[in-house]
C-alpha positions in Angstrom: -2.2 -32.3 23.1 -5.2 -34.7 22.8 -7.4 -32.1 24.4 -6.1 -29.4 22.1 -6.8 -31.5 19.0 -10.3 -32.2 20.3 -10.9 -28.6 20.9 -9.8 -27.6 17.5 -11.9 -30.3 15.9 -15.0 -29.2 17.7 -14.4 -25.5 16.9 -14.0 -26.4 13.2 -17.1 -28.5 13.3 -19.1 -25.7 14.8 -17.6 -23.3 12.2 -18.6 -25.6 9.3 -22.1 -26.2 10.8 -22.6 -22.4 11.2 -21.3 -21.7 7.7 -23.7 -24.3 6.1 -26.6 -23.0 8.1 -25.9 -19.4 7.2 -25.6 -20.2 3.4 -28.8 -22.5 3.5 -30.9 -20.0 5.4 -29.7 -16.9 3.5 -30.4 -18.7 0.1 -33.9 -19.5 1.2 -34.5 -15.9 2.4 -33.1 -14.5 -0.9 -35.3 -16.9 -2.9 -38.4 -15.6 -1.1 -37.3 -11.9 -1.1 -36.1 -11.6 -4.7 -38.5 -13.5 -6.9 -37.9 -13.5 -10.7 -39.6 -10.6 -12.6 -39.3 -12.0 -16.0 -40.9 -14.9 -17.8 -39.9 -18.6 -18.2 -39.8 -20.8 -21.2 -39.2 -24.6 -21.3 -36.6 -25.5 -23.9 -36.6 -29.3 -23.4 -37.1 -30.3 -19.7 -35.6 -27.2 -18.1 -36.5 -23.5 -18.2 -34.7 -20.3 -19.0 -35.6 -16.9 -17.5 -36.0 -14.0 -19.8 -37.2 -10.4 -19.6 -38.9 -8.7 -22.5 -39.7 -4.9 -22.7 -40.2 -2.2 -25.2 -42.3 -1.6 -28.3 -43.7 -4.2 -30.6 -42.0 -3.1 -33.9 -38.7 -3.4 -35.6 -35.8 -5.7 -34.8 -35.4 -7.2 -31.4 -32.4 -6.3 -29.3 -31.0 -9.3 -27.5 -28.7 -8.7 -24.5 -26.4 -11.3 -23.2 -23.9 -10.7 -20.4 -20.4 -11.9 -20.0 -19.2 -15.0 -18.1 -21.4 -15.7 -15.1 -23.4 -12.5 -15.7 -27.2 -12.5 -15.5 -29.8 -10.2 -16.9 -29.6 -7.8 -13.9 -26.5 -6.3 -15.2 -28.4 -4.9 -18.2 -30.9 -3.1 -16.0 -30.1 0.5 -17.1 -29.4 -0.5 -20.7 -32.6 -2.4 -21.0 -34.7 0.4 -19.5 -33.3 3.0 -22.0 -33.6 0.7 -25.1 -37.1 -0.1 -24.2 -38.1 3.4 -24.9 -37.5 3.0 -28.6 -37.2 -0.8 -29.4 -38.1 -4.2 -28.3 -35.5 -5.6 -26.1 -34.8 -9.0 -24.5 -32.3 -10.0 -21.8 -32.0 -13.5 -20.4 -30.2 -15.7 -17.9 -28.1 -18.6 -19.4 -28.7 -22.0 -17.9 -27.7 -22.1 -14.3 -27.2 -18.4 -14.1 -29.7 -16.0 -12.3 -33.1 -17.6 -12.2 -32.6 -20.1 -15.0 -32.5 -23.9 -14.4 -29.2 -25.6 -14.8 -28.9 -27.6 -18.0 -28.6 -31.4 -17.5 -26.3 -32.0 -20.4 -22.6 -31.0 -20.8 -22.1 -27.3 -21.5 -20.5 -25.9 -24.7 -20.8 -22.5 -26.4 -22.6 -24.2 -29.3 -25.2 -25.5 -26.8 -25.6 -22.0 -25.3 -26.3 -20.6 -28.8 -28.8 -23.4 -29.4 -30.5 -22.6 -26.0 -30.8 -18.9 -26.8 -32.2 -19.8 -30.3 -34.8 -22.2 -28.7 -35.7 -19.5 -26.1 -36.3 -16.8 -28.7 -38.5 -19.1 -30.9 -40.5 -20.8 -28.1 -41.2 -17.4 -26.5 -42.3 -16.0 -30.0 -39.7 -13.2 -29.9 -39.9 -11.6 -33.4 -37.0 -11.7 -35.7 -34.7 -10.2 -36.9 -32.3 -9.9 -33.9 -29.6 -7.4 -33.1 -27.2 -9.4 -30.8 -25.5 -7.4 -28.0 -22.9 -9.7 -26.5 -20.6 -8.6 -23.6 -17.2 -10.3 -23.1 -17.6 -14.1 -23.3 -21.0 -13.6 -24.8 -19.5 -11.7 -27.7 -18.0 -14.9 -28.8 -21.4 -16.6 -28.6 -23.0 -13.8 -30.6 -20.6 -14.5 -33.5 -21.4 -18.2 -33.3 -25.1 -17.5 -33.3 -24.8 -15.1 -36.2 -23.0 -17.6 -38.3 -25.4 -20.5 -37.3 -28.5 -18.4 -37.9 -27.5 -15.7 -40.4 -31.0 -15.1 -41.7 -32.3 -14.2 -38.2 -29.6 -11.7 -37.4 -29.6 -8.1 -38.7 -26.6 -6.8 -36.7 -24.1 -7.4 -33.9 -22.8 -5.2 -31.2 -19.7 -6.6 -29.3 -19.2 -5.1 -25.9 -15.5 -5.4 -24.8 -15.9 -8.9 -26.3 -13.5 -11.8 -25.9 -11.3 -12.5 -28.8 -10.2 -16.1 -29.9 -6.5 -15.2 -29.5 -6.7 -13.7 -26.1 -5.4 -16.8 -24.0 -2.4 -17.1 -26.3 -1.6 -13.4 -26.2 -2.6 -12.0 -22.8 -0.7 -12.9 -19.6 -2.5 -15.1 -17.3 -4.1 -13.3 -14.3 -2.5 -14.3 -11.0 -5.1 -13.3 -8.5 -6.2 -16.0 -6.1 -9.7 -16.4 -7.7 -8.2 -17.0 -11.2 -5.7 -19.4 -9.8 -8.4 -21.4 -8.1 -10.5 -21.4 -11.3 -7.5 -22.7 -13.3 -7.3 -26.0 -11.4 -9.7 -28.9 -10.6 -8.7 -28.8 -6.8 -9.4 -25.0 -7.0 -13.0 -25.7 -8.2 -13.5 -27.9 -5.1 -12.2 -25.1 -2.8 -14.5 -22.5 -4.5 -17.6 -24.7 -4.2 -16.7 -25.4 -0.5 -16.3 -21.8 0.2 -19.6 -21.0 -1.4 -21.4 -23.8 0.5 -20.0 -22.3 3.8 -21.3 -18.8 3.0 -17.9 -17.3 2.6 -18.4 -16.4 -1.0 -21.6 -14.6 0.0 -19.8 -12.7 2.7 -17.0 -11.7 0.3 -19.5 -10.5 -2.3 -21.2 -8.3 0.3 -17.9 -6.7 1.2 -16.7 -6.1 -2.4 -19.7 -5.5 -4.7 -19.6 -1.8 -5.8 -21.8 -1.9 -8.9 -23.3 1.4 -10.0 -26.8 0.0 -10.0 -30.0 0.8 -8.1 -30.0 -0.7 -4.6 -32.7 -3.2 -5.3 -30.9 -4.5 -8.4 -27.6 -4.7 -6.5 -29.1 -6.6 -3.7 -30.6 -9.0 -6.2 -27.3 -9.5 -7.9 -25.7 -10.3 -4.4 -28.5 -12.9 -3.9 -28.3 -14.6 -7.4 -24.4 -14.6 -7.4 -24.0 -16.1 -4.0 -25.6 -19.6 -4.5 -23.9 -22.9 -5.0 -25.7 -23.2 -8.3 -24.2 -20.0 -9.5 -20.7 -21.1 -8.6 -21.1 -24.5 -10.3 -22.4 -22.7 -13.5 -19.6 -20.1 -13.3 -17.0 -22.9 -13.2 -18.7 -24.6 -16.1 -18.5 -21.5 -18.2 -14.9 -20.8 -17.2 -13.9 -24.5 -18.0 -15.3 -24.3 -21.6 -13.8 -20.9 -22.4 -10.5 -22.3 -23.9 -12.1 -24.8 -26.1 -14.6 -22.2 -27.2 -11.9 -19.8 -28.3 -10.1 -22.7 -30.1 -13.3 -23.5 -31.9 -13.7 -19.9 -33.0 -10.0 -19.7 -34.0 -10.4 -22.8 -36.3 -13.8 -21.9 -37.8 -13.2 -18.1 -38.1 -16.7 -17.1 -37.3 -16.4 -14.0 -39.5 -19.6 -11.9 -40.1 -19.3 -11.2 -43.9 -21.2 -7.8 -44.4 -23.4 -7.9 -41.2 -23.4 -4.5 -39.5 -21.0 -4.8 -36.6 -20.1 -2.3 -33.8 -17.2 -3.1 -31.5 -17.4 -1.2 -28.2 -14.1 -1.2 -26.3 -13.4 -0.2 -22.8 -11.0 2.8 -22.9 -10.2 3.3 -19.2 -6.7 2.2 -18.4 -6.5 0.1 -15.1 -5.1 1.9 -12.2 -2.7 0.4 -9.6 -5.5 -1.0 -7.5 -7.1 -2.7 -10.5 -3.7 -4.2 -11.6 -3.0 -5.5 -8.1 -6.6 -7.1 -8.0 -5.7 -9.0 -11.1 -2.3 -10.1 -9.7 -0.3 -8.0 -12.2 2.6 -5.6 -11.6 2.2 -2.3 -13.4 4.4 -3.2 -16.4 2.5 -6.5 -17.0 -0.8 -4.7 -16.5 0.0 -2.0 -19.1 1.1 -4.7 -21.6 -2.1 -6.6 -21.1 -4.1 -3.4 -21.7 -2.2 -2.6 -24.9 -2.7 -6.2 -26.2 -6.4 -6.0 -25.4 -6.6 -2.9 -27.5 -5.0 -4.6 -30.5 -7.4 -7.6 -30.2 -10.3 -5.3 -30.1 -9.2 -3.5 -33.3 -8.9 -7.0 -34.9 -12.6 -7.7 -34.1 -13.5 -4.7 -36.3 -12.2 -6.7 -39.2 -14.7 -9.6 -38.7 -17.2 -7.7 -40.9 -16.8 -5.5 -43.9 -19.4 -3.1 -42.5 -18.1 -2.3 -39.1 -16.8 0.5 -36.7 -15.3 0.8 -33.3 -16.4 2.9 -30.3 -14.2 3.6 -27.4 -16.0 3.8 -24.0 -13.5 6.3 -22.6 -14.7 6.3 -19.1 -15.4 2.7 -18.6 -13.6 -0.5 -17.6 -14.5 -4.0 -18.8 -18.0 -3.8 -17.2 -19.4 -1.4 -19.8 -23.1 -2.4 -19.3 -22.9 -0.9 -15.8 -20.1 1.6 -16.1 -21.2 3.3 -19.4 -24.6 2.0 -20.4 -25.3 5.1 -22.6 -22.5 4.0 -24.9 -24.4 0.8 -25.6 -27.8 2.5 -25.9 -26.4 5.1 -28.5 -24.8 2.2 -30.5 -28.1 0.4 -30.7 -29.9 3.6 -31.8 -27.3 4.1 -34.5 -27.6 0.6 -35.8 -31.4 0.7 -35.9 -31.0 3.9 -38.0 -28.7 2.2 -40.4 -25.7 4.5 -39.3 -23.0 1.8 -39.7 
């Protein structure tokens, strides 16, 4: 029995050592292979990474990806918009190539960071904010805090302040771990051992150019990324509560709400830990919440991305590009 326990302990130690080594070496190789292609701006002792393209006239289109998402997800959208407008995407603190902020994270701080980035990088106003998922909430906060700098908002399958109260909680293993402090420790441990990296390589199926996909695998497999994702997940409930209490309505600002129209199939439902009945109920509730977002401005419309799931910037980038074109022309 003693020899068996010793053997198990040695095997486990070797496994842990190999995992740490794999993660450390892979992270170093990725950092060398996939260098940032944008610019950096210091916003007070730490730097944010942003990418500016397009023509130097008219409003600036500002792209902000959902929770844990970096600017790479906007690759196709940004390439297309840059043909007719100035467009900026960026990595929030701790995401992609941006430094992790030293202070406590809140959505108000995220908004202030973006504002500081735009001003210190001399990005011309006014801004059309394009916010996906969690960043749709941040776009509304930004537009209320700096109303004179925002000429329009496009919410891309945006989060809604009532969603935690009205949607069933996902029961997949990742969500379960995210919803507990002990789960955070497990996720960070799995990432440090390289298991998150291996899982990503087996499951990533984004419809993006191979180089961009490989860069996403690299940036989303670091321990800094997992720390930052957990931070964003942790502030999500308080952010929704803040928006619910303050309203964050948009008066008569031009608003387009783009909603994913594709119903989840059995595989997607199972991935989220839902049975088919719960999954359909969640889909129907989401559609109701999306319609409610249209009421946040008196000048608004809704567009359904019929052939897309939640990740519209990747699944249906043309829908976003067309919405930006229409807003620039005043067709709202």
